[in-house]
C-alpha positions as CSV (number, residue, x, y, z in Angstrom):
1,M,-7.2,-22.7,1.4
2,R,-3.7,-22.4,0.2
3,V,-3.2,-20.6,-3.1
4,R,0.0,-21.0,-5.2
5,S,2.5,-18.5,-4.0
6,G,2.9,-17.0,-7.4
7,F,-0.6,-15.4,-7.2
8,G,0.5,-12.9,-4.5
9,V,4.0,-13.3,-3.2
10,G,5.7,-11.7,-6.2
11,V,3.8,-8.5,-5.8
12,V,4.3,-8.4,-2.0
13,T,8.0,-9.0,-2.4
14,A,8.3,-6.1,-4.9
15,V,6.5,-3.7,-2.6
16,A,8.6,-4.8,0.4
17,V,11.8,-4.2,-1.4
18,T,10.7,-0.8,-2.5
19,L,9.7,0.2,1.1
20,L,13.0,-1.2,2.5
21,A,15.0,0.8,0.0
22,G,13.8,4.0,1.6
23,C,14.9,2.8,5.1
24,V,18.7,2.3,4.4
25,P,20.7,4.7,6.8
26,S,23.1,7.1,5.3
27,T,26.8,6.4,5.8
28,A,28.6,8.7,8.2
29,S,32.2,9.8,8.1
30,G,34.6,9.5,11.1
31,D,33.6,12.9,12.5
32,G,29.9,12.0,12.6
33,T,28.9,14.1,9.6
34,P,27.3,12.4,6.6
35,S,29.7,11.4,4.0
36,A,29.4,12.6,0.4
37,E,27.2,10.6,-1.9
38,P,29.1,8.2,-4.2
39,S,29.9,9.8,-7.5
40,S,29.1,6.7,-9.5
41,T,25.5,6.1,-10.6
42,P,23.7,2.8,-10.1
43,S,24.4,0.2,-12.7
44,A,22.0,0.2,-15.6
45,T,22.0,-3.6,-15.6
46,S,20.4,-3.9,-12.1
47,T,17.0,-5.6,-12.3
48,S,13.9,-5.4,-10.1
49,P,12.3,-8.4,-8.5
50,S,10.0,-10.3,-10.8
51,T,6.3,-9.6,-10.5
52,S,5.2,-12.0,-13.2
53,V,1.9,-13.8,-12.6
54,P,1.5,-17.5,-13.3
55,V,-0.5,-18.3,-16.4
56,F,-3.3,-20.9,-16.7
57,E,-2.6,-23.7,-19.1
58,Q,-5.5,-26.1,-19.8
59,P,-4.3,-29.7,-19.3
60,D,-5.2,-32.3,-21.9
61,D,-4.6,-35.5,-19.9
62,C,-5.6,-36.6,-16.4
63,V,-2.0,-37.4,-15.4
64,D,-1.3,-33.7,-15.7
65,I,-3.6,-32.5,-13.0
66,L,-2.2,-34.4,-10.0
67,T,1.4,-35.0,-8.9
68,P,3.0,-38.4,-9.4
69,E,3.0,-38.8,-5.6
70,T,-0.7,-38.3,-5.3
71,Q,-1.4,-40.6,-8.2
72,A,0.7,-43.3,-6.5
73,A,-1.1,-42.8,-3.2
74,F,-4.5,-43.2,-5.1
75,E,-3.2,-46.4,-6.7
76,A,-2.0,-47.7,-3.3
77,D,-5.5,-47.1,-1.9
78,G,-7.0,-49.0,-4.8
79,L,-8.3,-46.0,-6.7
80,D,-7.9,-46.4,-10.5
81,L,-8.2,-43.8,-13.1
82,L,-11.6,-44.8,-14.5
83,G,-12.8,-41.8,-16.5
84,G,-11.3,-38.9,-18.5
85,P,-8.4,-38.8,-20.9
86,G,-6.1,-41.7,-20.2
87,G,-8.7,-43.5,-18.0
88,T,-10.1,-47.0,-18.4
89,Y,-13.4,-45.7,-19.9
90,G,-12.1,-42.4,-21.2
91,G,-14.9,-40.0,-22.0
92,E,-17.5,-42.7,-21.8
93,Y,-17.5,-42.9,-18.0
94,F,-20.5,-40.5,-17.8
95,P,-23.4,-40.8,-20.2
96,E,-23.2,-37.1,-21.0
97,E,-20.5,-34.5,-20.9
98,T,-19.9,-32.8,-17.6
99,A,-20.4,-29.0,-17.4
100,E,-16.6,-28.6,-17.3
101,E,-16.2,-30.7,-20.4
102,E,-18.8,-28.6,-22.1
103,A,-16.8,-25.5,-21.2
104,G,-13.7,-27.0,-23.0
105,G,-12.1,-28.7,-20.1
106,I,-11.5,-32.3,-18.8
107,T,-13.1,-34.4,-16.1
108,C,-11.1,-37.2,-14.5
109,V,-12.5,-39.9,-12.2
110,W,-10.5,-42.0,-9.7
111,G,-12.1,-44.7,-7.7
112,D,-12.6,-48.4,-7.0
113,E,-15.3,-49.7,-9.4
114,D,-16.7,-51.9,-6.7
115,V,-16.9,-49.2,-4.0
116,L,-18.8,-46.2,-5.2
117,A,-18.1,-44.2,-2.0
118,T,-14.4,-44.1,-3.0
119,T,-15.0,-42.1,-6.1
120,V,-13.3,-38.7,-6.5
121,V,-14.0,-36.5,-9.6
122,I,-11.5,-33.8,-10.5
123,S,-12.2,-31.3,-13.4
124,V,-10.3,-28.4,-14.9
125,A,-11.8,-26.1,-17.5
126,P,-11.0,-22.7,-19.0
127,V,-13.2,-19.7,-18.2
128,T,-13.8,-16.7,-20.5
129,T,-15.9,-13.6,-20.1
130,A,-18.6,-15.2,-22.2
131,T,-18.8,-18.4,-20.1
132,R,-18.2,-17.1,-16.6
133,T,-21.7,-15.8,-15.9
134,G,-23.3,-19.1,-16.9
135,I,-20.9,-21.2,-14.9
136,V,-21.4,-19.1,-11.7
137,S,-25.2,-19.1,-12.2
138,D,-25.3,-22.9,-12.4
139,L,-23.2,-23.3,-9.3
140,I,-25.4,-20.9,-7.3
141,A,-28.5,-22.8,-8.6
142,R,-27.0,-26.0,-7.0
143,G,-27.2,-24.3,-3.6
144,L,-23.5,-24.2,-3.1
145,I,-22.1,-21.7,-0.6
146,E,-20.2,-18.8,-2.2
147,S,-17.1,-17.4,-0.6
148,Q,-14.1,-15.5,-1.7
149,I,-10.3,-16.1,-1.6
150,E,-7.5,-14.1,-3.2
151,G,-8.4,-13.6,-6.8
152,A,-11.1,-16.3,-6.9
153,L,-14.6,-17.2,-5.9
154,T,-15.4,-20.6,-4.3
155,Y,-18.7,-22.6,-4.4
156,A,-18.7,-25.4,-1.9
157,Q,-20.5,-27.8,0.3
158,I,-19.0,-30.0,3.0
159,G,-21.7,-32.7,2.7
160,D,-22.0,-35.7,5.0
161,E,-21.1,-39.3,5.1
162,T,-24.5,-40.7,4.2
163,S,-26.3,-38.7,1.5
164,T,-24.5,-35.5,0.4
165,Q,-21.2,-35.2,-1.6
166,A,-18.3,-33.0,-0.6
167,T,-17.9,-30.4,-3.4
168,L,-15.5,-27.6,-4.0
169,N,-15.4,-25.3,-7.1
170,V,-12.8,-22.5,-7.5
171,I,-13.5,-20.0,-10.2
172,R,-10.8,-17.6,-11.4
173,P,-11.1,-15.2,-14.3
174,D,-9.5,-17.8,-16.6
175,S,-10.1,-21.2,-14.9
176,W,-12.5,-23.4,-13.2
177,I,-11.2,-26.2,-10.9
178,S,-13.6,-28.6,-9.2
179,V,-13.4,-31.6,-7.0
180,I,-16.4,-33.8,-6.1
181,E,-16.0,-36.5,-3.4
182,A,-18.6,-39.3,-3.6
183,V,-19.4,-38.8,0.1
184,G,-19.0,-35.8,2.3
185,G,-17.8,-34.9,5.7
186,E,-14.9,-32.8,7.0
187,D,-12.2,-35.4,6.1
188,R,-13.3,-35.8,2.5
189,F,-13.9,-32.0,2.1
190,Q,-10.4,-31.4,3.4
191,R,-9.0,-33.8,0.8
192,A,-11.0,-31.9,-1.9
193,T,-9.4,-28.7,-0.7
194,E,-5.9,-30.2,-0.9
195,L,-6.6,-31.6,-4.4
196,V,-7.8,-28.2,-5.6
197,D,-4.6,-26.6,-4.2
198,E,-2.4,-29.2,-5.8
199,D,-4.2,-29.0,-9.1
200,T,-3.9,-25.2,-9.1
201,S,-0.1,-25.4,-8.6
202,L,0.2,-27.6,-11.7
203,V,-2.1,-25.8,-14.1
204,Y,-0.7,-22.4,-13.4
205,V,2.8,-22.0,-14.7
206,D,5.3,-19.1,-14.8
207,P,5.3,-17.3,-18.1
């Protein structure tokens, strides 16, 4: 799974620059002896590479969790925004709140009303120290497979094309992003992975 570059590249870049700084060769004079060090001191205005970490911002509307290009592709495939903020049925699509909505997030549903198998559900919710344990326990109780990526835990199942959904949940210290495809299989699970990556890039912003 790709993770937004800001989660690790800034730190790696800073370390690389520090290491390279110690590898610069000294300047030699014409006779082969090292020349004297410059008398001037480094400028006080020089800055170090940024190591800022993207910050999670909880979106309020479904249009904020996918790029315009992906939304246009969904529309071209006949997938309408049915549930969630800005959707045809809003918060009434499901009879009860989703777990992500109960956690203070949003759940958005795209699909063709006449073809249930086309449905894809994307949710984003905040995570706190108080809510994390309960969220993780519930995902484990569903029988999802736990694994680890940089700075996050994932709970997933690939599913199949007949009876089991493709599901991917990514839990970070401050966020929960999930995608549920109405049917499973490698292709639909791959799309779920791409949607989580895309969503992550949109809800984490540079401070």
